[in-house]
C-alpha positions as CSV (number, residue, x, y, z in Angstrom):
1,M,36.8,42.6,21.1
2,F,33.2,41.2,21.4
3,S,30.9,41.6,18.4
4,P,27.2,40.7,18.7
5,F,27.2,39.5,15.1
6,S,30.1,37.1,15.3
7,R,30.3,33.6,16.8
8,N,32.8,32.6,19.3
9,K,34.3,29.1,19.3
10,S,32.0,27.7,22.0
11,D,28.8,28.8,20.1
12,S,29.9,27.1,16.9
13,D,30.9,23.9,18.8
14,A,27.5,23.8,20.5
15,S,25.6,24.4,17.2
16,S,27.5,21.6,15.4
17,A,26.9,19.2,18.3
18,T,23.2,20.1,18.1
19,D,23.1,19.5,14.3
20,S,24.8,16.2,14.6
21,S,22.6,15.0,17.4
22,A,19.5,15.9,15.4
23,Q,20.7,13.7,12.6
24,L,21.0,10.6,14.9
25,T,18.0,8.4,15.6
26,A,17.4,6.2,18.6
27,A,19.3,3.4,16.9
28,G,22.3,5.6,16.4
29,T,22.2,5.8,12.6
30,T,22.0,9.0,10.6
31,V,18.8,9.9,8.8
32,G,18.9,11.5,5.4
33,K,16.4,12.3,2.7
34,G,17.4,9.3,0.6
35,R,18.5,11.2,-2.5
36,P,21.3,13.5,-3.5
37,T,20.8,17.3,-3.3
38,P,20.2,18.7,-6.8
39,S,22.7,21.1,-8.2
40,R,21.7,24.8,-8.4
41,K,21.4,24.4,-12.2
42,E,19.1,21.4,-11.9
43,A,17.0,23.1,-9.2
44,E,16.5,26.2,-11.2
45,A,15.6,24.3,-14.4
46,A,13.0,22.3,-12.5
47,A,11.6,25.5,-11.0
48,R,11.4,27.1,-14.4
49,A,9.6,24.0,-15.8
50,R,7.1,24.1,-13.0
51,A,6.5,27.8,-13.4
52,K,6.1,27.7,-17.1
53,V,2.5,28.6,-18.0
54,P,1.0,26.6,-20.9
55,R,0.2,28.8,-23.9
56,T,-2.4,26.8,-25.7
57,R,-5.3,24.5,-24.6
58,K,-3.4,21.6,-26.0
59,E,-0.3,22.3,-23.8
60,Q,-2.6,22.9,-20.8
61,A,-4.4,19.6,-21.3
62,A,-1.1,17.8,-21.7
63,R,0.2,19.3,-18.5
64,Q,-2.9,18.3,-16.6
65,R,-2.6,14.7,-17.8
66,Q,1.0,14.6,-16.8
67,L,0.3,15.9,-13.3
68,K,-2.6,13.5,-12.9
69,S,-0.5,10.6,-14.1
70,E,2.3,11.5,-11.6
71,S,0.0,11.8,-8.7
72,S,-1.9,8.5,-9.5
73,R,1.4,6.7,-9.9
74,S,2.6,7.8,-6.5
75,L,-0.8,7.1,-4.9
76,R,-0.9,3.6,-6.4
77,A,2.6,2.9,-5.1
78,D,1.6,4.0,-1.6
79,M,-1.6,1.9,-1.8
80,K,0.4,-1.1,-2.9
81,S,2.8,-0.8,0.0
82,G,0.0,-0.2,2.5
83,K,0.9,3.3,3.5
84,V,-2.4,4.7,2.1
85,L,-5.6,2.7,2.5
86,L,-8.9,3.5,0.7
87,A,-12.0,3.8,2.9
88,R,-13.1,0.3,2.0
89,D,-9.8,-1.1,3.3
90,Q,-9.6,0.7,6.7
91,G,-10.3,-0.7,10.1
92,P,-9.2,-3.7,12.1
93,V,-11.9,-6.0,10.7
94,K,-10.8,-5.4,7.2
95,A,-7.1,-5.9,8.1
96,F,-8.1,-9.2,9.7
97,I,-10.0,-10.3,6.6
98,R,-7.1,-9.4,4.3
99,D,-4.6,-11.3,6.5
100,F,-7.0,-14.3,6.9
101,V,-7.5,-14.6,3.1
102,D,-3.8,-14.1,2.4
103,S,-2.7,-16.7,4.9
104,R,-4.6,-19.6,3.3
105,F,-4.4,-21.2,-0.1
106,S,-7.6,-20.6,-2.0
107,F,-8.8,-22.6,-5.0
108,A,-10.3,-19.3,-6.2
109,E,-6.8,-18.0,-7.0
110,I,-6.1,-20.7,-9.6
111,V,-9.6,-20.7,-11.1
112,I,-8.7,-18.0,-13.7
113,P,-5.8,-19.9,-15.2
114,L,-7.9,-23.1,-15.1
115,M,-10.8,-21.4,-16.9
116,I,-8.5,-20.7,-19.8
117,V,-7.6,-24.4,-20.0
118,S,-11.3,-25.2,-19.7
119,L,-11.9,-23.3,-22.9
120,F,-10.3,-26.2,-24.7
121,V,-11.9,-28.9,-22.5
122,P,-15.5,-27.7,-21.9
123,A,-16.3,-30.7,-19.6
124,L,-14.1,-29.0,-16.9
125,V,-16.2,-25.8,-16.6
126,F,-19.0,-27.2,-14.5
127,P,-16.7,-29.1,-12.0
128,L,-14.5,-26.1,-11.6
129,F,-17.5,-23.9,-10.9
130,I,-18.8,-26.3,-8.3
131,V,-15.4,-26.6,-6.5
132,L,-15.1,-22.8,-6.6
133,V,-18.5,-22.2,-5.0
134,I,-17.8,-24.8,-2.3
135,D,-14.4,-23.3,-1.5
136,L,-15.9,-19.8,-1.3
137,M,-18.8,-20.9,0.9
138,V,-16.3,-22.6,3.3
139,L,-14.2,-19.4,3.3
140,R,-17.3,-17.3,4.1
141,Y,-18.3,-19.6,7.0
142,R,-14.8,-19.7,8.5
143,I,-14.2,-15.9,8.3
144,R,-17.6,-15.0,9.7
145,K,-17.0,-17.4,12.6
146,Q,-13.5,-15.8,13.3
147,I,-14.9,-12.3,13.0
148,A,-17.7,-13.1,15.5
149,E,-15.0,-14.5,18.0
150,R,-12.4,-11.7,17.5
151,F,-14.7,-8.7,17.0
152,P,-18.0,-9.5,18.8
153,D,-19.4,-5.9,18.4
154,A,-18.4,-5.5,14.7
155,P,-21.2,-5.6,12.1
156,L,-20.9,-8.3,9.5
157,K,-22.4,-6.2,6.7
158,G,-20.0,-6.0,3.7
159,T,-17.5,-8.6,5.0
160,T,-18.7,-11.3,2.7
161,Y,-18.2,-9.2,-0.4
162,Y,-14.8,-7.9,0.8
163,T,-13.7,-11.5,1.6
164,L,-14.8,-13.0,-1.7
165,S,-13.5,-10.2,-3.8
166,R,-10.1,-10.5,-2.1
167,A,-10.1,-14.3,-2.5
168,M,-10.9,-14.2,-6.2
169,Q,-7.9,-12.0,-7.0
170,L,-4.5,-13.5,-7.9
171,K,-2.2,-13.0,-5.0
172,F,0.3,-10.8,-6.8
173,M,-2.5,-8.5,-7.9
174,R,-4.1,-7.8,-4.5
175,M,-4.2,-4.3,-3.1
176,P,-3.0,-3.6,-0.4
177,K,-0.2,-6.1,-0.8
178,A,-0.4,-9.2,1.3
179,R,1.4,-8.9,4.7
180,V,1.3,-12.6,5.6
181,K,2.4,-15.7,3.8
182,I,0.4,-18.8,3.2
183,G,0.3,-20.8,6.5
184,E,1.6,-18.0,8.7
185,A,-0.1,-17.5,12.0
186,L,-2.2,-14.4,12.4
187,P,-1.7,-11.9,15.2
188,E,-4.1,-12.1,18.2
189,H,-5.1,-8.4,18.2
190,Y,-6.0,-6.0,15.4
191,R,-6.8,-2.9,17.4
């Protein structure tokens, strides 16, 4: 007997085939959410914790700090990986500047450790400063020339500051993280 609320065997086979094909990507691998499904007990405990209303101002302030800390931690991780870019880092010219600075060895990267050494040897301060200024002037000249060739319509305003601020940072502290290694060839197009 046929019932409109029951499934017959062909319907269940078709739905399971659809579900399994939805889980496959173009490469033929399955896609998951990357973490185990929480148990019902864990999910309910988390929901209760989120729904719990702070009773005092102190609890409310602590909750606000916790939320702000969690969101800033995830934003910082996304910025470091390059998924999220601040307004100052967006655009093809800025991407080119980052790659150009990251692909060359800059004396400015080692100036900070050398300045600590120069505290004990004061005669090194002035020569370090002169070499740093020369290195940054050469970098500015080379990058402006490259920007004029690759992006003829792009304005040069702000590129010097962006370049020098990136070059003065130690490589492991740069945000967004460097995409190219020292000496690596840069892509032709940044559009």
